[in-house]
N, C-alpha and C positions, 0 to 999 in steps of 0.2 A: 392496536398497532401504534408503535411509537411515531412521533413526528420526526421526519428526517430533515436535517439541515446540514449544510456544508459550510464551515466557517474558514476554509482555507484562503490563503492570500489571493490565489488566482480564481476563486470560485465565481465571482461576479462576471468576469470576462469569459471564463470557460463556459458558463451557462449560456451566454449569448451565442458563442460559437457552436455549442452543441445543438441549441435550438435551430440555428441556421442550417447546420448539417442535416438534422432530422427532417427538416422541411424539404430537403433536396435529395433524399435517398429514394431510390426506385420503390414502387409500390410492392414489389415482390420481396423486399427485404423484411425481416422480422426481428424482434428483440432477441429471440433465441439465436438467430444467425449472428447478431452482433456479439453475443456472449461467446459463440464459437470462434469468431475472429479474435476475441481477446485471448482465448486458449491457444490458438495458433501463434499469436504474438508471444505469449509466455514460452511456448515450446521453441520458437525461433530464437528467443533470447537465450534460453538454456543451451541450445546448440551453438550459437555464436560465441558465448563465453567459453563453453566447454572445449571448443576446437581452436580457440584463439592462440594456443601454444603452437599451432601449425602455421600461423600467419596472422598478422595484425588485421588483414582484410576481413577476417571472421568477425571482428568487432563491429563492422558495418552491418552484418547480419543481426547482431545483438541490438544495435540501434534501431534497425527496422522493426525488430520484434517489440521493443519498448513502445514505439509509436503505434504499432498495431494493437498492442495490449491496451494502451490508453484509449484508442479509437473504439475498440469493441467493448471494453469494460465501462466506458463512460456513456456510450450511446445506447446500450441496451435498455436501461431504464428511461433515458430521455425519449427514445423512440416510442416506447410503450405509453408514456404520458402524453406525448405529442399527438399520438393517434387515438388516445383514450381507450386503450386496450390493456390497461394495467391488470395484472394478477398479483396483488400485493404479497401474499404469503408465498406463492410459488416463485415470484420474481426475487424476493428477498432471500429465500433459501438457496435458489440456484446461484444468484450473484455472489453470496458470501462463501458458499462451498467452493465455487470455481475460483474466487479470489485467493483463498487460502492455498489451493493447489497451484495456481499459476505463480503467485509470489514465491512460494516454496521452490518451484522450478527455477525461477529467475536467480534466486540467491544461491541455490545449490550449484547452478551453472557458474555463477561468479566465483564460487569457492573452488571450482575445478580449473579456473584460469590461472595463469602464472602471476597475475597481479594481486590476488587476494588469497590469503590462507583459508583453507576450508573451514577450520574451526572458528575463525573470525566471522566468516559469512554466516555460519550457523548461530553465532551469538546474536547477530542482528535478527536472524529468523526467529529465534526464541523471543526476543523483545517484541517483534512484530506480532507474534501469536498472542503474547500477553496483552497487547493493546487491542487485538481483535476481541479477546475474551472480555476485557474491560468495557469496550464499546457496547457489546450486547448486554452486559450486566447493567451498565449505566442506563441504556435505553429501557430496560425492563423496569428499573426502580424509579426512574425519573420521567419516563414517557418521551424523552428527547434522544434521538439517534443522530449523533454527530461523529463523523469518521475522522475529523481533524483534531489535532492536539497542538496547542500553541500556534494556531492558524497554519499548521502544516498537515496536509492531508495526502491522499494517494497521488494526486496530480503533481503536487510540489515534490513529493518523493521521487516520482518518475522523472521529472525534469532534472532534479539534482543528479540522479543516477545516469541519465543520458549525458549530462555535462561531464561527469566523471569518466564515462566510457569514451567520450571524445578526447579527453586528455590522455587516456590510456593509449590512444593511437599514436601519440607523439612522445610519450614519456615511457621508457622501458621499465620493467619491474625490478629495478636494482634495489638491493637491501639498503634500508635507511638506518635501522638499528639491528643489533644482534642479541639484545636482551629483552625478554628471557629466551626468545627464539628469533631467527632472522625474519624481519618484517619490512615490507615496502612502505612507501608513503601512502599507497592506496589501502594497505592494511590499517593504517592509522585513521584514514578517512572513514572506512566502514566500521572500525571499532568506535569511532566517535559517534556514528549513527546508532550503533548498538547501545551506547551509554545514553544517548538522547531518548531512545525508546524506553529504557528502564526508568529514567527520570520522569518522563511523561506518564508512565504507568503509576509511579508512586504519587506524583503531584495530582494526577487526575483522580486517583482513588481517594486521596485525602480531601479533595474538593467535594466529591460526591458524599463522602461520609459527613463532612461539615454541613452540607445541605440537608441530609437526612436527619442529622442530630437536631437541627432547627425545626424541621417538619414533624419529627417524632421525638419530642423531649422526653427525657427519662422521668418515669413516674415512681415515686417512693410509696409503694402500697402499704408499707408499715405505718406511715403517718396518716394515711387516708382511713385507717380503721378506727 
């Protein structure tokens, strides 16, 4: 099992908050229940973004969903460790499969809103899935499982998206550029996030390859004969 670390900017303060919350949850709550709350949060975010064309108030539903998604997704593992009832393989598999599903829901919903083009939301989603794959590959070959890249992890991403959503409530989705297609300022923001994921994938891959090249230097078998 890989050693899990979180090197995000907010990780230290978040860990204190999560431990505080875990110690105050009722005894009848379970880690699986927290995972379920995270799924509900992802679904609410999808609905809020998807129906935002019918009124800006739906963005409040999306914001609530993002908060619930953080609450459930962050507390399921914390609660298990706090109560010493971890199921490492089960918990890892459940957490990661649910994360892929809920993040996909969130950004597909964002792509259905008037603020962001669907194909641009999908570009970010592709970059996110590439980072998920890299995270697991890196954990397998190095023994270190870190979900953050450049000190930006899931919590920082949710906080940024929450801030963007709040701005959406007061800034209408008017076109900012028309080339190659009409795009809003929010399209540019999400496109920038997509580019960041691709850069993080390339740089993260090169970093791991460099580490592995040092750990496993090339052997010229022709000279050893």
